[in-house]
Each structure stands twice: as structure tokens, then as C-alpha cells.
N, C-alpha and C positions, 0 to 999 in steps of 0.2 A: 251545094253538097252537104250531106249529113254523115257524121261518124257516130254510130249507135252501139248500143249493147257494151257500153264501157263503164267503168268506176272512175269517175271524174274527180281528180284532185285539182280544185280551182285555184287555190293558193290567193283567193281574193281575201279581203279584210277580215272576213269571218273565217277564213281557212276551210270552207265548206267542202266536205267529200260528198259526191252523189252517186249512190249505187244505182246501176241499170239506167245510166244517163246517156243523153246524146248532145252533141254540139253541131249546130248547123252553121255554115258559112257561105259568103258569097263575095266575089271580087277581092279575095283575100283577107276579109274581115269577119269576125264572128258576129253573127245575127240572132242567134236563139241558143239557149242552154235550158235543158229540161230533163224530167226523168220519165221513164216508161218507154214505151215502143211508138216512136213518131211514124207518120206516113213516109214510107221511103220508096225510092225507085232503084233502077238497075245502076244508076251512077252512084249511089250512096255506098257506104262501107260498113260492114258488120264488124264491130271490134272484137266480138267473141270473148267478152268478159275481161278484156285487157284492162290495165290501168292506164288512163290517160292523163298526162302531165303536161304543162306548159313546156314549150321547146326549153332545153337547157341553155344557160348563159354562162360563158366563161368571162369572168370580170376583169381579167388582166391578161393579155396575150401579146405576142409580136407576130402574130399570124399573117402569112403572107409576105414577110419581110426577109425571109431567107428561104433557101431550097435546100433540102437534105443532100449532102453528099456532092455539093457543087464548090463549097469554099468561099472565100472572100468575096469572088465576083457577084455572089447572089445576095450578099449581106447588106441589108439596107436599114439596120436598125439605128446605127450612131452616125451623126455627122460630127466627127472628132476633130474638125478643123477649128471649131468655134465653142467654147464652152457655155455660151449663151445663145440659144437657137430657137427662140419662141416663133419665128416666123416659118419654120418648116410645117409643112402639112403632110400628115402620114398618109393621106390617099394617094399622093404622087409616088409613094414607095410600095404600096400593097399589091401583090400579083396574084389575082384571083385563080390563076391557073394552077397555083401550086398545090401539089397532092394533098396537102395537110387539110385544105377545106373539104375534100371528100371524106377523109378520116374523121373530121368533126362530125359530119353527117352520120356517119357510121355508128358513132357513139351518142346520138341524139343532141348534139350541141348545134342550136339553130341560130344562135346570136353570139358574137364574140367581139369584146372591147379591145381594140388594138392601139397600141402604145409604142411610141419611140423606146429605145434603149435607155441604159441608165448611166452612161459614160457623161453625160454633160448635165450640169447643175439646172439648166433650163433647156429641156430637149425638144419641145414641140407639142403640136395639138395631138388629140386622141379622138378616135371615132369608134361608134359601135356599127358592126356591119352584120347583115345576114350572111350566112355560110354557103349559100348557093348563089350562082350567077357566073357570067362571063365579064360582065363590065363593072368595076367596082363603084362607080358613080351611081349605079341603079341597086347597088347592094347596102348603101349607106343608110342607117337610120338617121343618125345625126352626129354632129361634133359634140363631144361630151365633156372634154377636159383639156388641161394643160399638164405636161410632164414635167416634174421637178425631181431631182435626185440627191440625196444626201449621202453622206458617209464615204465608204471604201471606194466605190467605183469612179466617181468623178475625180476624188483625190488621187487615186494611183494612175489614172488615165494621163493627168496633165503633170504630175509629179516626174514621171517617166520621161517627160520632155522638157523639165526645167521651167514650165510655165504655170501660171496661177490657174486653178487652185491647187494648192499643195497641202492644205489643212482643212479641217471641217470648218473653222472659222472662215477662210476664204470661200468654201462652197457656199455657206449661208450669205456672206456679204455680197457675192454676185448675184444670188437670187434677189437679195433686198434691193441691190442696185437696179436690177432690171425692173422690179416692181414700182419702185420710186419714180424712175424715168417715165414709165408708163402712166403712172398717176398723174404726174405733171403734164405728159403729153395730152391725155385725156381731158384734163382740166383746162389746158389751153385750147383745145378744139371746142370745148362746151361754152368757153367765156369769149371766143373771138367774136368781133363784132361785124366781120365780113370776110370774104375770102382772102383778102390781103393780109387779114391779122391772123390767119391760121399758121401753127406752127409747121416747121418743115416737115414733110412726110416722114415717118420713121416706122418701118415694116414691123420691127420687133417690138415696138410699143403698141402698134396697132393691133398685133395679134393678142396682146393681154388685156385689151380693153373688155371683152366678154367676160374674163375672168373676174376683172375689178368690179364689173357690175354684176356679178354672181349668176350670169347667164351659164357658165360651165363651171365644173369643179377643178380645183387643184389635186392631181394625183401625185403624192409625195411618195417616191420609192425610199424606204427606210427599213432598216433591220434592227439596228442596235437601240437600246432605250434612249439614249441620249439624243440620237438622231431622230427619234420619233417625237421627243419634246421639243427639239428644234423645229422640226416641221410644224408642229402645233403652235408654237411661239411666233413664227413668221405668219401662218395662216390668221391667228388672232391680230397681229399688227395690222394686217391689211383688210381683215375683215372678209377673208376668202372662205367660200364654201369649199370643203376638202374632204378627201379620204385618204388613208394610210395603205399604202400598197406594200405587202409581204408582212410587214408589222411583226417580224420574228420574235422579238423580245415582249410582245405584246401580253404574254402570260405572266410576265414578271411586273406589270404595272397596269393589270386589268381594271383595278379601282379608279386610277387616275383618268384612264381614258373614258370610263364611264362618266366620270365627273365632267369630263369635256364633251360629253355627247359625241364623241368621234365614233367613226364608222372604220371599218378595216376590210381589205381584200386580202384574205391569207392564203399563201401558197409561195412557190410549190410545196406541196406536203410530201411528196416522194422525192426527197432530197437528203444528201448528207451535208455536214458542216464544212464545206469545201472552201470555205475562206474564213478569216478571222471573226468577221462580224456576225456569223452563222452559228457561233459556239453554243448558243442557248436554243437552237431549233428544236422543236418536239412535235410530234404529230398530235398532241393534246392541246395545241395552242387554240384551235378553233372552238373546242369545247369549253375551255377555260374562259375565253373571251365571251362567248356566247352565254354561259351560265352567269357571267358578271354583269350581263345585260347590255353589252356591246353588239351593235348591229354588224353582222359578218357575211361576206361572200367568200366563197372558195374559188381559186383559179389555179391554172396549170402553169402560167408563166411561159406558155409555149414560145419557143422551142425548147425552154429548159426542161419541161416535162412534155411530152407531145400531147396536144390537145385531146386526142382520143382517149386519154387516160384521166379526163376530168371526173367522170362518174367513180372510177376506181379510187381518186384521190378523196372524194367524198366518203366513199366507204371505209377508207382508212381512218378518216377523222370520226366516223361512227362508232368503229372500233375502239376508239381513244376518248369515248364519253361525249361525243355530240349526239343529242338526241335525234332520232329519225325526221321529226317534223322540221326541227331546225336545220337538218341536212338538205331537205328539199328546198327549204327557203333560201339556203345559201347560193343555190345555182338557179334560182327562178326569181320569186319576188323581191328577195333582198338584193341580188345582184342587179336587177332592174332599177330599184329604187336608188341604190347607191350610185349606179351609173347614170341616172337621170333620164331613163328611157322607160319608166313603168307606165306611160300613157299609151305605150304601143304594145308592150311585151311583159312577161313575167307572171302572168295569171291568165285564167280562162275566164273572161269577162266579156259582155256584149260591147263592140266597138273596138275591141283590141285586135291586133294581128291574129290571124288564124295560123299560130305556129303551135304544133304538139308533138308529142312523142308517146307511143304505146309501147308498154312493155307487159309480158306476161309473168316475169319473175321482178324480183327486188333489182331495181336499176343500178344499185351500187356494188352487186355482187360481181366478181371477177369474170364469170361465166356468162353474164347477160349482156344482151344486145337488143336493141328496140325492134319491134315488129314493124313499125311504121314510122316514119319521120315525115311531117308535113310543115311546109313553110310557105307563108303567104297564101294558104289555101291549096298548095299543090303538093301532092304527094312526091317528095324527092327521093 
């Protein structure tokens, strides 16, 4: 199939924009990109001069882990029975029949990174999924990370039960303890001379091995500046590949984050300072960090902000000094690179997944909706 007569925003390394372009794809993969009028058939699609972008990516969500209006019965964000829960697999909690998946499609969001909640210092694994499908196993792109949470949420969860952690020091110590145990466990497996010499199976440590081997990233939930620096401190101690999720105080420490070569997933942007550690929240955060040279993505933190408001969230960031090109990057190629899924999505390039959105207006305006959404080469 070919989509033709479109202005292609490739978001490739050169950030090439192609007027009067076309994209051909087969078996869900892009096979050709060009300019001019290709040979077309009745099955091809005339874009009628629309702008074609890579499918939008929400870099941090809890999509499919709750159902609106149902209450606690449907909430599968947080396993609050254990502050260290690296063994949890988020795929076992995602409900692809949740109506929020359709709402994501309606806004042009074709990929979402789905994470556990932030009540536990070590919360479980994180996956990237496509936003269409019936069976989550067939929607997964890959496992991309391990969730860690700093600051107020884990502290207050367990303080209310008279359990550890009750302080930021204890939150950090539990994360360190889990990583130390996993490192020793991994080394024990690697140095074992035979099956009889292997350490006893430890499912929590087993789940952290891909992180220690830098095959996946640590996603640190952190708002306050000191919590951000604690996350960086721990990541550096264990040589983790990491990203900072929320990074609310990032605008106060942008120079330090640039020096650390840190990346940040900013959001929710449509949000008020509803708890103490959000006191410095500002819609200027994304623009300030981007202008300082920090690579950013923008997220909704669905269901904190419904996923269908991702484009509007980006528009608010543009209104507050994030330039348009960087705004597009924040929910396409940057989100893909930070999420570790850029070999599949995030740009229009041969060999990547055929995920596109077509708009005939500015995609970040409140009145805009995509004219066409394509995932894996299928108009959805």
C-alpha cells in the first residue's frame, strides 16, 4: 500500500521534510519513501496534501491498568503489599479492551510505554505497546525498563502502615539493597562451575539482571530536585542506563542534568500542584530543559491526564517556549530513543514499522484531530 500526496515529516536523523511525498509499506513495514507521484492502484490512499507524521508515542503511561468509573476493583497500578517488586510483569495487568486504547487512537497515539505505579521503590517492569489489538501479547513492542520511585509516593504509602520506607533515605536504601542483591546473584550465576554451584533461584534478582546488563533502562519516578539527584546517584553507582520520569523540578537544575547527559520524560503538563513535591511545577519545564540541551519526551501519565490529551499537552508546552520542531520530537523520535524502541518506531524510515498519523491542521491545536491513523500498515 502507498500513501501519497502528503508532506512527510520524517523525524529521521536529518529531520528531513518532504513536500509532495509518498510512503509505501508492506507487511506492516515501510518499504519506500519518495517525492512526486508514484504509480498508484485503487488500494492506495490519497493524502490530499495532509501532513504525515510518525505515529505519536506517549513516553510514560499506566494505560490499561485501570478502568474509568469502576474504582479499586479495576486498579492494577500498584502492588502495595511489598515495597520491592521487581518480579512483577506489567503485561499481566494491562487490559487492551479498556476504552482508553480507542481514545489514544483518536488522538494519533500509536505507541504507549506502560509502567507500574509509583507507590513502591521498586515497582516492576515496563513495556512499550501498540495501541490497537485484542491480545496484549501481540501488541507488545518490547520490555523497555524497570520502574523505581523516589520521594513522596512510596514514603507516604508505607509510613501510613508503620512499615519501611518512611523516609527518603529508606526509599533509596531499599532500591540499593535490591540492586546489590541482584548484582551478587548475577555474578554468582556467571561464576558458577556447574548447576550444583548456582545460587538459589531469586525471582526478584532475576528480573533485575537485564537492567544491570544495560539491556533495559531504569525509569525513575522523581519530582523534587533532591529526589532527581538521588536517582542519578543510584544510577551512577550501579552503571545503569536511566531516564527521569516527571522531572518536575528539572527547570531548576537544567544545567546539572545537561552535565549528566540525563534524559527526561516530562509530564503531566495539564496538572496542578496537588501535593507538596509538585510545588515548582510549570508548563515551561519542557522548553527550559530542551533549550538547555536535555533530551526530553512529553507524557500524559495516563490516567493522571487522559492519553487523548497528549497532543494538547504538547501544545501547552509550545505555548510556553518549546519550539515546534522539538515538540514534534518529544512525542516521536525522542520518545522512541528514550524508550529504547527507535529501531521500530519514532521516525519515517525504510525498515521501520508503518505507523503514521495524517493531519490537515496543526496537530497540537485543541480543535485538531487526525484524519488517518495507521498502525503496522493498517488504517485503524
